[in-house]
C-alpha positions as CSV (number, residue, x, y, z in Angstrom):
1,X,-21.7,45.6,-28.7
2,X,-21.8,42.5,-30.8
3,X,-20.8,38.9,-30.2
4,X,-20.0,36.4,-32.9
5,X,-21.0,32.8,-32.1
6,X,-19.9,29.6,-33.9
7,X,-19.6,25.9,-33.2
8,X,-18.6,22.7,-34.9
9,X,-16.0,24.1,-37.2
10,X,-14.4,20.7,-37.6
11,X,-11.2,22.1,-39.2
12,X,-13.0,23.7,-42.1
13,X,-10.6,26.6,-42.8
14,X,-12.7,28.0,-45.6
15,X,-15.7,28.2,-43.3
16,X,-13.6,29.6,-40.4
17,X,-12.2,32.4,-42.6
18,X,-15.7,33.2,-43.9
19,X,-17.1,33.3,-40.3
20,X,-14.3,35.6,-39.1
21,X,-14.9,37.8,-42.1
22,X,-18.6,38.0,-41.3
23,X,-17.8,38.9,-37.7
24,X,-15.4,41.6,-38.8
25,X,-17.9,43.1,-41.2
26,X,-20.6,43.1,-38.4
27,X,-18.4,44.8,-35.8
28,X,-18.1,41.8,-33.5
29,X,-16.0,42.4,-30.4
30,X,-16.1,38.9,-28.9
31,X,-16.0,35.5,-30.7
32,X,-17.4,32.6,-28.8
33,X,-16.8,29.0,-30.0
34,X,-19.1,26.3,-28.6
35,X,-16.8,23.4,-29.2
36,X,-15.5,21.0,-31.8
37,X,-12.6,23.0,-33.1
38,X,-10.9,19.6,-33.7
39,X,-7.3,20.6,-34.3
40,X,-5.2,23.5,-32.9
41,X,-4.0,24.7,-36.3
42,X,-7.4,26.6,-36.6
43,X,-6.8,28.8,-33.6
44,X,-4.8,31.7,-35.2
45,X,-7.9,32.7,-37.2
46,X,-9.7,33.5,-33.9
47,X,-6.7,34.8,-32.0
48,X,-5.7,37.2,-34.7
49,X,-9.2,38.4,-35.6
50,X,-9.0,41.6,-33.6
51,X,-11.8,40.4,-31.3
52,X,-11.7,38.9,-27.9
53,X,-12.1,35.1,-28.0
54,X,-13.3,32.3,-25.7
55,X,-14.3,28.7,-26.4
56,X,-15.2,25.4,-24.8
57,X,-14.2,21.9,-25.7
58,X,-16.5,19.6,-27.6
59,X,-16.6,15.9,-28.1
60,X,-14.3,16.0,-31.2
61,X,-11.5,18.1,-29.7
62,X,-8.8,15.4,-29.5
63,X,-5.7,17.3,-28.4
64,X,-7.2,19.3,-25.6
65,X,-3.8,20.0,-24.1
66,X,-2.4,21.6,-27.2
67,X,-5.7,23.4,-27.9
68,X,-5.5,24.9,-24.4
69,X,-1.9,25.9,-24.7
70,X,-2.2,27.4,-28.2
71,X,-5.4,29.3,-27.2
72,X,-3.4,30.8,-24.3
73,X,-6.0,29.5,-21.8
74,X,-9.0,30.8,-23.7
75,X,-10.6,27.4,-24.2
76,X,-12.4,25.9,-21.2
77,X,-14.2,22.8,-20.0
78,X,-18.0,23.1,-20.5
79,X,-20.1,24.6,-19.2
80,X,-18.1,27.8,-18.8
81,X,-19.8,30.6,-16.9
82,X,-18.5,34.1,-17.4
83,X,-19.5,37.8,-17.7
84,X,-18.8,40.1,-20.7
85,X,-20.3,43.4,-21.8
86,X,-22.6,43.5,-18.7
87,X,-24.2,40.2,-19.5
88,X,-23.9,36.7,-17.9
89,X,-23.1,33.9,-20.3
90,X,-23.0,30.1,-20.1
91,X,-21.1,28.5,-22.9
92,X,-21.3,24.8,-23.5
93,X,-21.1,22.2,-26.3
94,X,-23.8,19.8,-25.4
95,X,-27.6,20.5,-25.5
96,X,-28.4,18.2,-22.6
97,X,-29.2,20.8,-19.8
98,X,-29.5,24.0,-21.8
99,X,-33.0,24.8,-20.7
100,X,-32.2,24.0,-17.1
101,X,-29.1,26.3,-17.3
102,X,-31.3,29.0,-18.8
103,X,-33.8,28.7,-15.9
104,X,-31.4,28.2,-13.0
105,X,-28.1,30.0,-13.2
106,X,-29.0,33.7,-13.7
107,X,-27.6,33.8,-17.1
108,X,-28.7,36.2,-19.8
109,X,-27.4,34.0,-22.6
110,X,-26.8,30.2,-22.9
111,X,-24.9,29.1,-26.0
112,X,-24.4,25.6,-27.2
113,X,-23.5,23.5,-30.2
114,X,-23.2,19.8,-31.0
115,X,-26.5,19.3,-32.9
116,X,-25.3,21.1,-36.0
117,X,-28.8,22.8,-36.2
118,X,-29.4,26.5,-35.6
119,X,-31.6,27.4,-32.6
120,X,-32.6,30.7,-31.2
121,X,-35.2,30.9,-28.4
122,X,-35.9,32.4,-25.1
123,X,-36.6,30.4,-21.9
124,X,-37.6,32.3,-18.8
125,X,-36.1,35.5,-20.1
126,X,-32.8,33.9,-21.0
127,X,-31.7,33.8,-24.7
128,X,-30.6,30.3,-25.9
129,X,-28.4,30.3,-29.1
130,X,-27.0,27.4,-31.2
131,X,-25.4,28.9,-34.3
132,X,-25.6,25.6,-36.2
133,X,-22.5,24.1,-37.7
134,X,-19.9,26.5,-39.1
135,X,-18.0,23.7,-40.8
136,X,-21.0,22.6,-42.9
137,X,-19.7,19.0,-43.3
138,X,-23.0,17.3,-42.3
139,X,-25.7,19.6,-43.4
140,X,-24.0,21.6,-46.2
141,X,-25.6,24.7,-44.5
142,X,-22.7,26.4,-42.7
143,X,-23.9,29.1,-40.4
144,X,-22.9,31.3,-37.5
145,X,-24.8,33.6,-35.2
146,X,-24.4,37.3,-34.3
147,X,-25.7,38.5,-31.0
148,X,-26.4,42.2,-30.3
149,X,-25.9,42.8,-26.6
150,X,-27.9,46.0,-26.6
151,X,-31.1,44.3,-27.8
152,X,-30.2,40.8,-26.7
153,X,-31.3,39.6,-30.1
154,X,-29.4,37.1,-32.2
155,X,-29.5,36.3,-35.9
156,X,-28.3,33.3,-37.8
157,X,-26.0,34.2,-40.7
158,X,-25.6,31.6,-43.5
159,X,-22.2,31.1,-45.0
160,X,-21.4,30.0,-48.5
161,X,-21.0,26.2,-48.6
């Protein structure tokens, strides 16, 4: 099973459509968003993708009430701890305690965003993934990540700017 990971979309519809297309092409069954959707009008792209969807709020998500309503409860406060596909996940926006989360909570995967820089590493047997910024507004290097749950390996996929 594969998981599509994105963050910091910042309302960039072109990048969101591209990311969802990549996820569809790679057979992703779950899309995880590590925050900074910004506005609720982007949600249909995830909800109608054919994949399960979960997200957390980031620091630029202004209308959290409407995001929560329109996501049908699929966006959570960070950190959000959950199980899926036989693995334990921690999904957060901020990088502050990522290594501590990887060491201390029994998670298989910790996912974060906020820095706009891709990061894939392992700490004490826990995979840490930051997909970089999907929106591409600050680095002009839009990217997402795809995680294979069978191998617990993730890859960064660059999107067209």
